[in-house]
Biopython code that builds the backbone (N, CA, C, O; Angstrom):
import numpy as np
from Bio.PDB.StructureBuilder import StructureBuilder

atoms = [
    (1, "UNK", "N", (-95.178, -198.826, 193.427)),
    (1, "UNK", "CA", (-93.913, -199.305, 193.932)),
    (1, "UNK", "C", (-93.874, -199.061, 195.436)),
    (1, "UNK", "O", (-94.205, -197.969, 195.898)),
    (2, "UNK", "N", (-93.483, -200.044, 196.176)),
    (2, "UNK", "CA", (-93.329, -199.899, 197.624)),
    (2, "UNK", "C", (-91.861, -199.681, 197.950)),
    (2, "UNK", "O", (-90.991, -200.416, 197.484)),
    (3, "UNK", "N", (-91.600, -198.664, 198.755)),
    (3, "UNK", "CA", (-90.246, -198.408, 199.238)),
    (3, "UNK", "C", (-90.320, -198.159, 200.732)),
    (3, "UNK", "O", (-91.328, -197.667, 201.239)),
    (4, "UNK", "N", (-89.267, -198.494, 201.425)),
    (4, "UNK", "CA", (-89.226, -198.267, 202.866)),
    (4, "UNK", "C", (-88.528, -196.953, 203.151)),
    (4, "UNK", "O", (-87.569, -196.576, 202.478)),
    (5, "UNK", "N", (-89.031, -196.267, 204.161)),
    (5, "UNK", "CA", (-88.457, -194.991, 204.558)),
    (5, "UNK", "C", (-88.553, -194.865, 206.070)),
    (5, "UNK", "O", (-89.319, -195.574, 206.724)),
    (6, "UNK", "N", (-87.771, -193.962, 206.604)),
    (6, "UNK", "CA", (-87.795, -193.668, 208.028)),
    (6, "UNK", "C", (-88.222, -192.211, 208.185)),
    (6, "UNK", "O", (-87.687, -191.322, 207.523)),
    (7, "UNK", "N", (-89.194, -191.978, 209.071)),
    (7, "UNK", "CA", (-89.634, -190.614, 209.376)),
    (7, "UNK", "C", (-88.752, -190.091, 210.495)),
    (7, "UNK", "O", (-88.619, -190.719, 211.545)),
    (8, "UNK", "N", (-88.149, -188.931, 210.255)),
    (8, "UNK", "CA", (-87.268, -188.365, 211.262)),
    (8, "UNK", "C", (-87.347, -186.849, 211.215)),
    (8, "UNK", "O", (-86.994, -186.239, 210.206)),
    (9, "UNK", "N", (-87.800, -186.243, 212.284)),
    (9, "UNK", "CA", (-87.868, -184.778, 212.407)),
    (9, "UNK", "C", (-88.601, -184.131, 211.235)),
    (9, "UNK", "O", (-88.116, -183.153, 210.667)),
    (10, "UNK", "N", (-89.770, -184.673, 210.868)),
    (10, "UNK", "CA", (-90.585, -184.055, 209.834)),
    (10, "UNK", "C", (-90.216, -184.423, 208.409)),
    (10, "UNK", "O", (-90.809, -183.886, 207.473)),
    (11, "UNK", "N", (-89.261, -185.317, 208.211)),
    (11, "UNK", "CA", (-88.850, -185.705, 206.868)),
    (11, "UNK", "C", (-88.850, -187.219, 206.735)),
    (11, "UNK", "O", (-88.577, -187.947, 207.690)),
    (12, "UNK", "N", (-89.167, -187.683, 205.513)),
    (12, "UNK", "CA", (-89.051, -189.098, 205.198)),
    (12, "UNK", "C", (-87.696, -189.326, 204.540)),
    (12, "UNK", "O", (-87.323, -188.617, 203.605)),
    (13, "UNK", "N", (-86.965, -190.318, 205.033)),
    (13, "UNK", "CA", (-85.668, -190.656, 204.461)),
    (13, "UNK", "C", (-85.760, -192.077, 203.934)),
    (13, "UNK", "O", (-85.993, -193.020, 204.691)),
    (14, "UNK", "N", (-85.571, -192.224, 202.610)),
    (14, "UNK", "CA", (-85.647, -193.544, 202.007)),
    (14, "UNK", "C", (-84.453, -194.386, 202.437)),
    (14, "UNK", "O", (-83.330, -193.890, 202.524)),
    (15, "UNK", "N", (-84.710, -195.684, 202.708)),
    (15, "UNK", "CA", (-83.627, -196.575, 203.107)),
    (15, "UNK", "C", (-82.732, -196.918, 201.923)),
    (15, "UNK", "O", (-81.531, -197.125, 202.096)),
    (16, "UNK", "N", (-83.301, -196.981, 200.725)),
    (16, "UNK", "CA", (-82.528, -197.165, 199.498)),
    (16, "UNK", "C", (-82.761, -195.936, 198.634)),
    (16, "UNK", "O", (-83.871, -195.403, 198.623)),
    (17, "UNK", "N", (-81.747, -195.469, 197.908)),
    (17, "UNK", "CA", (-81.922, -194.268, 197.073)),
    (17, "UNK", "C", (-83.030, -194.446, 196.036)),
    (17, "UNK", "O", (-83.146, -195.496, 195.406)),
    (18, "UNK", "N", (-83.841, -193.400, 195.872)),
    (18, "UNK", "CA", (-84.930, -193.397, 194.899)),
    (18, "UNK", "C", (-84.813, -192.110, 194.086)),
    (18, "UNK", "O", (-84.684, -191.022, 194.647)),
    (19, "UNK", "N", (-84.858, -192.243, 192.760)),
    (19, "UNK", "CA", (-84.838, -191.082, 191.893)),
    (19, "UNK", "C", (-86.230, -190.923, 191.298)),
    (19, "UNK", "O", (-86.732, -191.823, 190.624)),
    (20, "UNK", "N", (-86.848, -189.778, 191.550)),
    (20, "UNK", "CA", (-88.203, -189.528, 191.083)),
    (20, "UNK", "C", (-88.173, -188.659, 189.827)),
    (20, "UNK", "O", (-87.294, -187.812, 189.672)),
    (21, "UNK", "N", (-89.137, -188.873, 188.933)),
    (21, "UNK", "CA", (-89.209, -188.107, 187.691)),
    (21, "UNK", "C", (-89.661, -186.672, 187.927)),
    (21, "UNK", "O", (-89.236, -185.756, 187.222)),
    (22, "UNK", "N", (-90.519, -186.480, 188.916)),
    (22, "UNK", "CA", (-91.092, -185.164, 189.206)),
    (22, "UNK", "C", (-90.556, -184.654, 190.540)),
    (22, "UNK", "O", (-90.156, -185.438, 191.400)),
    (23, "UNK", "N", (-90.553, -183.334, 190.702)),
    (23, "UNK", "CA", (-90.106, -182.731, 191.961)),
    (23, "UNK", "C", (-91.144, -182.912, 193.061)),
    (23, "UNK", "O", (-90.810, -182.930, 194.246)),
    (24, "UNK", "N", (-92.412, -183.048, 192.657)),
    (24, "UNK", "CA", (-93.485, -183.209, 193.628)),
    (24, "UNK", "C", (-94.290, -184.444, 193.259)),
    (24, "UNK", "O", (-94.804, -184.545, 192.145)),
    (25, "UNK", "N", (-94.401, -185.384, 194.192)),
    (25, "UNK", "CA", (-95.087, -186.643, 193.954)),
    (25, "UNK", "C", (-95.994, -186.936, 195.140)),
    (25, "UNK", "O", (-95.567, -186.844, 196.291)),
    (26, "UNK", "N", (-97.234, -187.286, 194.864)),
    (26, "UNK", "CA", (-98.172, -187.665, 195.916)),
    (26, "UNK", "C", (-97.872, -189.106, 196.323)),
    (26, "UNK", "O", (-97.745, -189.983, 195.468)),
    (27, "UNK", "N", (-97.759, -189.350, 197.632)),
    (27, "UNK", "CA", (-97.459, -190.685, 198.144)),
    (27, "UNK", "C", (-98.455, -191.058, 199.229)),
    (27, "UNK", "O", (-99.131, -190.196, 199.789)),
    (28, "UNK", "N", (-98.539, -192.337, 199.517)),
    (28, "UNK", "CA", (-99.352, -192.839, 200.617)),
    (28, "UNK", "C", (-98.386, -193.421, 201.645)),
    (28, "UNK", "O", (-97.514, -194.223, 201.309)),
    (29, "UNK", "N", (-98.550, -193.010, 202.890)),
    (29, "UNK", "CA", (-97.664, -193.463, 203.955)),
    (29, "UNK", "C", (-98.472, -194.286, 204.946)),
    (29, "UNK", "O", (-99.529, -193.854, 205.407)),
    (30, "UNK", "N", (-97.980, -195.455, 205.268)),
    (30, "UNK", "CA", (-98.628, -196.302, 206.270)),
    (30, "UNK", "C", (-97.832, -196.206, 207.565)),
    (30, "UNK", "O", (-96.645, -196.530, 207.608)),
    (31, "UNK", "N", (-98.507, -195.754, 208.622)),
    (31, "UNK", "CA", (-97.858, -195.575, 209.916)),
    (31, "UNK", "C", (-98.457, -196.565, 210.902)),
    (31, "UNK", "O", (-99.679, -196.639, 211.030)),
    (32, "UNK", "N", (-97.626, -197.324, 211.599)),
    (32, "UNK", "CA", (-98.162, -198.267, 212.591)),
    (32, "UNK", "C", (-98.935, -197.533, 213.688)),
    (32, "UNK", "O", (-98.516, -196.470, 214.146)),
    (33, "UNK", "N", (-100.053, -198.102, 214.099)),
    (33, "UNK", "CA", (-100.896, -197.467, 215.116)),
    (33, "UNK", "C", (-100.128, -197.148, 216.394)),
    (33, "UNK", "O", (-100.356, -196.108, 217.011)),
    (34, "UNK", "N", (-99.229, -198.026, 216.790)),
    (34, "UNK", "CA", (-98.508, -197.821, 218.046)),
    (34, "UNK", "C", (-97.503, -196.662, 217.964)),
    (34, "UNK", "O", (-96.996, -196.219, 218.994)),
    (35, "UNK", "N", (-97.212, -196.171, 216.762)),
    (35, "UNK", "CA", (-96.281, -195.059, 216.598)),
    (35, "UNK", "C", (-96.965, -193.702, 216.690)),
    (35, "UNK", "O", (-96.294, -192.673, 216.772)),
    (36, "UNK", "N", (-98.289, -193.692, 216.675)),
    (36, "UNK", "CA", (-99.043, -192.442, 216.684)),
    (36, "UNK", "C", (-99.445, -192.078, 218.105)),
    (36, "UNK", "O", (-99.979, -192.902, 218.847)),
    (37, "UNK", "N", (-99.178, -190.824, 218.472)),
    (37, "UNK", "CA", (-99.555, -190.326, 219.785)),
    (37, "UNK", "C", (-101.047, -190.002, 219.764)),
    (37, "UNK", "O", (-101.515, -189.324, 218.849)),
    (38, "UNK", "N", (-101.777, -190.463, 220.731)),
    (38, "UNK", "CA", (-103.213, -190.217, 220.801)),
    (38, "UNK", "C", (-103.552, -189.043, 221.703)),
    (38, "UNK", "O", (-104.702, -188.883, 222.114)),
    (39, "UNK", "N", (-102.564, -188.226, 222.012)),
    (39, "UNK", "CA", (-102.833, -187.104, 222.913)),
    (39, "UNK", "C", (-103.686, -186.052, 222.216)),
    (39, "UNK", "O", (-103.546, -185.813, 221.017)),
    (40, "UNK", "N", (-104.555, -185.440, 222.971)),
    (40, "UNK", "CA", (-105.447, -184.400, 222.467)),
    (40, "UNK", "C", (-104.695, -183.072, 222.437)),
    (40, "UNK", "O", (-104.234, -182.619, 223.485)),
    (41, "UNK", "N", (-104.553, -182.429, 221.269)),
    (41, "UNK", "CA", (-103.813, -181.165, 221.221)),
    (41, "UNK", "C", (-104.489, -180.046, 222.010)),
    (41, "UNK", "O", (-103.848, -179.051, 222.345)),
    (42, "UNK", "N", (-105.787, -180.204, 222.308)),
    (42, "UNK", "CA", (-106.514, -179.174, 223.040)),
    (42, "UNK", "C", (-106.667, -179.514, 224.522)),
    (42, "UNK", "O", (-107.357, -178.800, 225.249)),
    (43, "UNK", "N", (-106.041, -180.580, 224.969)),
    (43, "UNK", "CA", (-106.146, -180.967, 226.375)),
    (43, "UNK", "C", (-105.546, -179.868, 227.253)),
    (43, "UNK", "O", (-104.472, -179.339, 226.967)),
    (44, "UNK", "N", (-106.254, -179.544, 228.311)),
    (44, "UNK", "CA", (-105.766, -178.552, 229.257)),
    (44, "UNK", "C", (-106.183, -177.125, 228.951)),
    (44, "UNK", "O", (-105.927, -176.227, 229.753)),
    (45, "UNK", "N", (-106.825, -176.893, 227.803)),
    (45, "UNK", "CA", (-107.280, -175.541, 227.491)),
    (45, "UNK", "C", (-108.593, -175.254, 228.210)),
    (45, "UNK", "O", (-109.427, -176.143, 228.384)),
    (46, "UNK", "N", (-108.763, -174.006, 228.624)),
    (46, "UNK", "CA", (-110.002, -173.639, 229.319)),
    (46, "UNK", "C", (-111.146, -173.548, 228.313)),
    (46, "UNK", "O", (-110.916, -173.536, 227.104)),
    (47, "UNK", "N", (-112.383, -173.483, 228.818)),
    (47, "UNK", "CA", (-113.581, -173.494, 227.969)),
    (47, "UNK", "C", (-113.643, -172.300, 227.027)),
    (47, "UNK", "O", (-114.087, -172.431, 225.887)),
    (48, "UNK", "N", (-113.203, -171.140, 227.496)),
    (48, "UNK", "CA", (-113.229, -169.947, 226.652)),
    (48, "UNK", "C", (-112.306, -170.126, 225.438)),
    (48, "UNK", "O", (-112.671, -169.762, 224.320)),
    (49, "UNK", "N", (-111.132, -170.677, 225.658)),
    (49, "UNK", "CA", (-110.187, -170.909, 224.563)),
    (49, "UNK", "C", (-110.721, -171.969, 223.613)),
    (49, "UNK", "O", (-110.589, -171.829, 222.397)),
    (50, "UNK", "N", (-111.326, -173.034, 224.150)),
    (50, "UNK", "CA", (-111.913, -174.069, 223.303)),
    (50, "UNK", "C", (-113.031, -173.511, 222.434)),
    (50, "UNK", "O", (-113.171, -173.896, 221.273)),
    (51, "UNK", "N", (-113.831, -172.601, 222.996)),
    (51, "UNK", "CA", (-114.900, -171.964, 222.230)),
    (51, "UNK", "C", (-114.315, -171.104, 221.113)),
    (51, "UNK", "O", (-114.858, -171.065, 220.008)),
    (52, "UNK", "N", (-113.209, -170.413, 221.398)),
    (52, "UNK", "CA", (-112.551, -169.589, 220.387)),
    (52, "UNK", "C", (-111.997, -170.474, 219.257)),
    (52, "UNK", "O", (-112.128, -170.131, 218.082)),
    (53, "UNK", "N", (-111.386, -171.594, 219.605)),
    (53, "UNK", "CA", (-110.864, -172.521, 218.602)),
    (53, "UNK", "C", (-112.001, -173.052, 217.733)),
    (53, "UNK", "O", (-111.862, -173.137, 216.513)),
    (54, "UNK", "N", (-113.119, -173.408, 218.354)),
    (54, "UNK", "CA", (-114.273, -173.912, 217.598)),
    (54, "UNK", "C", (-114.817, -172.837, 216.648)),
    (54, "UNK", "O", (-115.181, -173.137, 215.511)),
    (55, "UNK", "N", (-114.870, -171.589, 217.118)),
    (55, "UNK", "CA", (-115.359, -170.497, 216.267)),
    (55, "UNK", "C", (-114.422, -170.268, 215.077)),
    (55, "UNK", "O", (-114.885, -170.051, 213.957)),
    (56, "UNK", "N", (-113.119, -170.315, 215.314)),
    (56, "UNK", "CA", (-112.152, -170.145, 214.226)),
    (56, "UNK", "C", (-112.235, -171.297, 213.222)),
    (56, "UNK", "O", (-112.134, -171.078, 212.015)),
    (57, "UNK", "N", (-112.417, -172.520, 213.717)),
    (57, "UNK", "CA", (-112.577, -173.668, 212.824)),
    (57, "UNK", "C", (-113.828, -173.529, 211.967)),
    (57, "UNK", "O", (-113.817, -173.873, 210.785)),
    (58, "UNK", "N", (-114.914, -173.022, 212.566)),
    (58, "UNK", "CA", (-116.148, -172.830, 211.812)),
    (58, "UNK", "C", (-115.954, -171.792, 210.708)),
    (58, "UNK", "O", (-116.481, -171.945, 209.606)),
    (59, "UNK", "N", (-115.201, -170.740, 211.005)),
    (59, "UNK", "CA", (-114.922, -169.712, 209.996)),
    (59, "UNK", "C", (-114.055, -170.296, 208.883)),
    (59, "UNK", "O", (-114.330, -170.082, 207.702)),
    (60, "UNK", "N", (-113.003, -171.038, 209.260)),
    (60, "UNK", "CA", (-112.106, -171.635, 208.270)),
    (60, "UNK", "C", (-112.814, -172.619, 207.356)),
    (60, "UNK", "O", (-112.506, -172.694, 206.166)),
    (61, "UNK", "N", (-113.747, -173.363, 207.892)),
    (61, "UNK", "CA", (-114.411, -174.423, 207.134)),
    (61, "UNK", "C", (-115.701, -173.984, 206.458)),
    (61, "UNK", "O", (-116.329, -174.775, 205.752)),
    (62, "UNK", "N", (-116.106, -172.733, 206.664)),
    (62, "UNK", "CA", (-117.349, -172.245, 206.063)),
    (62, "UNK", "C", (-117.168, -172.046, 204.558)),
    (62, "UNK", "O", (-116.108, -171.607, 204.114)),
    (63, "UNK", "N", (-118.191, -172.366, 203.781)),
    (63, "UNK", "CA", (-118.097, -172.121, 202.337)),
    (63, "UNK", "C", (-118.128, -170.628, 202.057)),
    (63, "UNK", "O", (-118.726, -169.866, 202.817)),
    (64, "UNK", "N", (-117.491, -170.205, 200.977)),
    (64, "UNK", "CA", (-117.511, -168.779, 200.659)),
    (64, "UNK", "C", (-118.918, -168.334, 200.280)),
    (64, "UNK", "O", (-119.645, -169.077, 199.621)),
    (65, "UNK", "N", (-119.305, -167.133, 200.689)),
    (65, "UNK", "CA", (-120.658, -166.656, 200.386)),
    (65, "UNK", "C", (-120.800, -166.284, 198.907)),
    (65, "UNK", "O", (-120.002, -165.512, 198.375)),
    (66, "UNK", "N", (-121.815, -166.834, 198.255)),
    (66, "UNK", "CA", (-122.130, -166.498, 196.870)),
    (66, "UNK", "C", (-123.648, -166.456, 196.767)),
    (66, "UNK", "O", (-124.325, -167.438, 197.070)),
    (67, "UNK", "N", (-124.174, -165.320, 196.339)),
    (67, "UNK", "CA", (-125.614, -165.204, 196.138)),
    (67, "UNK", "C", (-125.957, -165.747, 194.758)),
    (67, "UNK", "O", (-125.173, -165.608, 193.819)),
    (68, "UNK", "N", (-127.126, -166.362, 194.636)),
    (68, "UNK", "CA", (-127.553, -166.904, 193.349)),
    (68, "UNK", "C", (-127.707, -165.818, 192.298)),
    (68, "UNK", "O", (-127.477, -166.069, 191.115)),
    (69, "UNK", "N", (-128.091, -164.621, 192.706)),
    (69, "UNK", "CA", (-128.321, -163.549, 191.759)),
    (69, "UNK", "C", (-127.045, -162.852, 191.313)),
    (69, "UNK", "O", (-127.037, -162.175, 190.286)),
    (70, "UNK", "N", (-125.964, -163.011, 192.076)),
    (70, "UNK", "CA", (-124.716, -162.340, 191.724)),
    (70, "UNK", "C", (-123.896, -163.188, 190.770)),
    (70, "UNK", "O", (-123.830, -164.411, 190.893)),
    (71, "UNK", "N", (-123.281, -162.520, 189.828)),
    (71, "UNK", "CA", (-122.374, -163.221, 188.931)),
    (71, "UNK", "C", (-121.038, -163.383, 189.643)),
    (71, "UNK", "O", (-120.599, -162.496, 190.374)),
    (72, "UNK", "N", (-120.405, -164.518, 189.421)),
    (72, "UNK", "CA", (-119.098, -164.774, 190.006)),
    (72, "UNK", "C", (-118.058, -164.145, 189.084)),
    (72, "UNK", "O", (-118.014, -164.437, 187.889)),
    (73, "UNK", "N", (-117.227, -163.280, 189.652)),
    (73, "UNK", "CA", (-116.199, -162.638, 188.842)),
    (73, "UNK", "C", (-115.154, -163.669, 188.414)),
    (73, "UNK", "O", (-115.048, -164.749, 188.995)),
    (74, "UNK", "N", (-114.398, -163.315, 187.398)),
    (74, "UNK", "CA", (-113.349, -164.211, 186.901)),
    (74, "UNK", "C", (-112.314, -164.495, 187.990)),
    (74, "UNK", "O", (-111.848, -165.625, 188.134)),
    (75, "UNK", "N", (-111.965, -163.469, 188.745)),
    (75, "UNK", "CA", (-110.982, -163.633, 189.818)),
    (75, "UNK", "C", (-111.505, -164.596, 190.885)),
    (75, "UNK", "O", (-110.765, -165.460, 191.357)),
    (76, "UNK", "N", (-112.773, -164.453, 191.266)),
    (76, "UNK", "CA", (-113.358, -165.334, 192.267)),
    (76, "UNK", "C", (-113.457, -166.757, 191.731)),
    (76, "UNK", "O", (-113.230, -167.707, 192.481)),
    (77, "UNK", "N", (-113.785, -166.925, 190.474)),
    (77, "UNK", "CA", (-113.842, -168.262, 189.863)),
    (77, "UNK", "C", (-112.467, -168.905, 189.884)),
    (77, "UNK", "O", (-112.357, -170.108, 190.125)),
    (78, "UNK", "N", (-111.410, -168.130, 189.637)),
    (78, "UNK", "CA", (-110.052, -168.667, 189.703)),
    (78, "UNK", "C", (-109.697, -169.092, 191.122)),
    (78, "UNK", "O", (-109.022, -170.102, 191.322)),
    (79, "UNK", "N", (-110.152, -168.323, 192.103)),
    (79, "UNK", "CA", (-109.887, -168.698, 193.500)),
    (79, "UNK", "C", (-110.594, -169.995, 193.862)),
    (79, "UNK", "O", (-110.019, -170.853, 194.532)),
    (80, "UNK", "N", (-111.851, -170.142, 193.417)),
    (80, "UNK", "CA", (-112.574, -171.395, 193.677)),
    (80, "UNK", "C", (-111.830, -172.571, 193.054)),
    (80, "UNK", "O", (-111.697, -173.623, 193.679)),
    (81, "UNK", "N", (-111.352, -172.399, 191.841)),
    (81, "UNK", "CA", (-110.611, -173.459, 191.151)),
    (81, "UNK", "C", (-109.322, -173.786, 191.906)),
    (81, "UNK", "O", (-108.950, -174.954, 192.016)),
    (82, "UNK", "N", (-108.645, -172.769, 192.424)),
    (82, "UNK", "CA", (-107.410, -172.999, 193.181)),
    (82, "UNK", "C", (-107.698, -173.764, 194.464)),
    (82, "UNK", "O", (-106.947, -174.669, 194.825)),
    (83, "UNK", "N", (-108.779, -173.412, 195.158)),
    (83, "UNK", "CA", (-109.145, -174.143, 196.375)),
    (83, "UNK", "C", (-109.474, -175.597, 196.059)),
    (83, "UNK", "O", (-109.115, -176.493, 196.822)),
    (84, "UNK", "N", (-110.151, -175.836, 194.948)),
    (84, "UNK", "CA", (-110.475, -177.203, 194.554)),
    (84, "UNK", "C", (-109.214, -178.005, 194.271)),
    (84, "UNK", "O", (-109.120, -179.166, 194.669)),
    (85, "UNK", "N", (-108.243, -177.403, 193.588)),
    (85, "UNK", "CA", (-106.977, -178.077, 193.312)),
    (85, "UNK", "C", (-106.219, -178.368, 194.605)),
    (85, "UNK", "O", (-105.653, -179.449, 194.766)),
    (86, "UNK", "N", (-106.211, -177.419, 195.510)),
    (86, "UNK", "CA", (-105.500, -177.604, 196.778)),
    (86, "UNK", "C", (-106.130, -178.731, 197.587)),
    (86, "UNK", "O", (-105.425, -179.474, 198.270)),
    (87, "UNK", "N", (-107.442, -178.862, 197.514)),
    (87, "UNK", "CA", (-108.145, -179.924, 198.246)),
    (87, "UNK", "C", (-107.742, -181.299, 197.739)),
    (87, "UNK", "O", (-107.698, -182.259, 198.508)),
    (88, "UNK", "N", (-107.444, -181.399, 196.428)),
    (88, "UNK", "CA", (-107.111, -182.688, 195.817)),
    (88, "UNK", "C", (-105.675, -183.112, 196.063)),
    (88, "UNK", "O", (-105.326, -184.268, 195.819)),
    (89, "UNK", "N", (-104.846, -182.216, 196.533)),
    (89, "UNK", "CA", (-103.423, -182.544, 196.731)),
    (89, "UNK", "C", (-103.239, -183.349, 197.980)),
    (89, "UNK", "O", (-102.114, -183.721, 198.316)),
]
sb = StructureBuilder()
sb.init_structure("model")
sb.init_model(0)
sb.init_chain("A")
sb.init_seg("    ")
for serial, (resi, resn, name, xyz) in enumerate(atoms, 1):
    if name == "N":
        sb.init_residue(resn, " ", resi, " ")
    sb.init_atom(name, np.array(xyz, "f"), 0.0, 1.0, " ", f" {name:<3s}", serial, name[0])
structure = sb.get_structure()
């Protein structure tokens, strides 16, 4: 179903009332290219700060360490499953 909405201060406001069955629903939003700011969020930062941001991104995006010989605990397996679910949202 296609519905029109207006984005305002971080929220989507439907132009016509919509009642959803679930409290949380995945949607696809189409934004016109001319409405998107192309500014670089890191513009104006010095090289040292950019290097720090890159290092933090590498840490955030690194896969969790698991040795082939070690058994994965139940708690760690649950965390992996939670990360997989979060990725799909």
